[in-house]
C-alpha positions in Angstrom: 0.0 0.0 0.0 1.4 3.3 -1.0 0.8 6.6 0.7 0.3 10.1 -0.4 3.5 12.2 -0.1 2.9 15.1 -2.5 3.3 13.2 -5.8 6.9 12.1 -5.1 6.1 8.4 -5.5 6.1 7.8 -1.8 9.3 10.0 -1.1 9.2 12.8 1.4 9.5 16.4 0.3 13.1 17.6 -0.3 13.3 19.6 3.0 12.2 16.5 5.0 14.5 14.1 3.2 17.4 16.2 4.5 16.0 16.1 8.0 17.5 13.0 9.8 14.4 12.7 12.0 12.3 12.0 8.9 14.4 9.3 7.3 12.9 5.9 7.7 9.5 7.3 8.7 6.8 4.6 8.8 4.2 4.5 6.0 0.4 4.7 6.7 -1.0 1.6 8.3 -4.1 0.5 10.1 -2.6 1.6 13.5 -3.3 5.4 14.2 0.2 5.7 15.6 1.8 4.3 12.6 -0.5 6.2 10.3 1.0 9.4 11.5 -2.1 10.4 13.3 -0.6 10.5 16.7 0.3 13.8 18.4 3.9 12.9 18.8 6.5 15.3 17.4 8.8 14.4 14.5 8.6 14.6 10.8 5.3 16.4 10.2 4.0 19.1 7.9 1.0 19.9 10.1 1.0 19.2 13.8 -0.4 15.7 14.4 -0.3 14.8 10.7 2.6 13.0 9.0 3.1 13.8 5.3 2.3 10.2 4.3 -1.0 9.9 6.3 -3.2 10.6 3.3 -3.3 7.5 1.3 -2.6 8.1 -2.4 -4.9 5.2 -3.4 -7.9 7.0 -2.0 -6.7 10.6 -2.5 -7.3 10.8 -6.2 -10.5 12.7 -7.2 -12.3 9.8 -8.9 -11.2 7.2 -6.2 -12.2 9.7 -3.5 -15.6 10.0 -5.1 -16.0 6.3 -5.4 -15.1 5.8 -1.7 -17.4 8.6 -0.6 -20.3 7.2 -2.6 -19.7 3.6 -1.4 -19.5 4.7 2.2 -23.2 5.7 2.0 -24.3 2.7 0.0 -24.1 -1.0 0.6 -23.2 -1.4 -3.2 -23.6 0.5 -6.5 -23.7 -0.5 -10.1 -20.9 0.6 -12.5 -23.4 2.7 -14.4 -24.7 4.4 -11.2 -21.1 5.3 -10.2 -20.2 6.6 -13.7 -23.3 8.8 -13.7 -22.8 10.0 -10.1 -19.1 10.8 -10.6 -19.7 12.3 -14.1 -16.8 10.3 -15.6 -16.3 8.0 -18.6 -16.6 4.2 -18.3 -12.9 3.8 -19.1 -11.8 6.3 -16.5 -14.1 4.7 -13.9 -12.8 1.2 -14.7 -9.1 2.2 -14.3 -9.9 3.8 -10.8 -11.9 0.8 -9.7 -9.0 -1.5 -10.6 -6.7 0.5 -8.4 -9.1 0.4 -5.5 -9.7 -3.3 -6.0 -5.9 -4.0 -6.1 -5.6 -2.3 -2.9 -8.4 -4.4 -1.4 -10.7 -1.5 -0.8 -13.5 -2.5 -3.1 -15.0 -5.7 -4.3 -16.3 -6.0 -7.9 -18.9 -8.5 -8.8 -19.9 -9.3 -12.4 -23.0 -11.1 -13.4 -25.7 -11.3 -16.1 -29.2 -10.1 -15.5 -31.7 -10.7 -18.3 -28.8 -11.4 -20.6 -27.2 -8.1 -19.9 -23.9 -7.7 -18.0 -24.2 -6.1 -14.6 -21.1 -5.0 -12.6 -21.7 -4.2 -8.9 -19.2 -2.5 -6.7 -19.0 -2.7 -2.9 -16.6 -1.4 -0.3 -14.7 -4.1 1.6 -14.2 -4.1 5.4 -10.6 -3.2 4.6 -11.8 -0.3 2.5 -14.1 0.9 5.2 -11.1 0.9 7.7 -9.0 2.8 5.2 -11.8 5.3 4.5 -12.0 5.9 8.2 -8.2 6.4 8.5 -8.4 8.8 5.6 -11.2 10.8 7.2 -9.4 10.9 10.5 -6.3 12.3 8.8 -8.3 14.9 7.1 -9.9 15.9 10.3 -6.5 16.5 11.8 -5.4 18.4 8.8 -8.5 20.7 8.8 -8.4 21.0 12.6 -4.9 22.4 12.4 -5.2 24.4 9.2 -6.9 27.4 10.6 -5.0 30.6 11.5 -2.9 30.5 14.6 -4.2 32.6 17.4 
């Protein structure tokens, strides 16, 4: 599982690569402490949030939309997701494959009345990852306001 780090393919920003305290920083994981959500000091862009706490797999616009939509539904058809996210079938397919490879969604294909029906559902691992993502965003926004 890769984590968001500003588009550097998992690498830390240049200033933090130079900081010895940031080298070898753990990647996001199910544990809040390892996900960088703890209040401990160290290699952080925002107090309480490590630079790799936002998972890149979820953070993309379409994948974020898929996860948000599925967090409110038990499942959704491929056509329903494409319409709700206002994206093409090809684009949606690519993003669903990335989420499926990460274990965050399950994709079921079947035929109904001789027509293909693709149904997407969020897995338990996906729900856990979604909650970690929301927790990291909450810390980010909590600390994003002006300092008083």
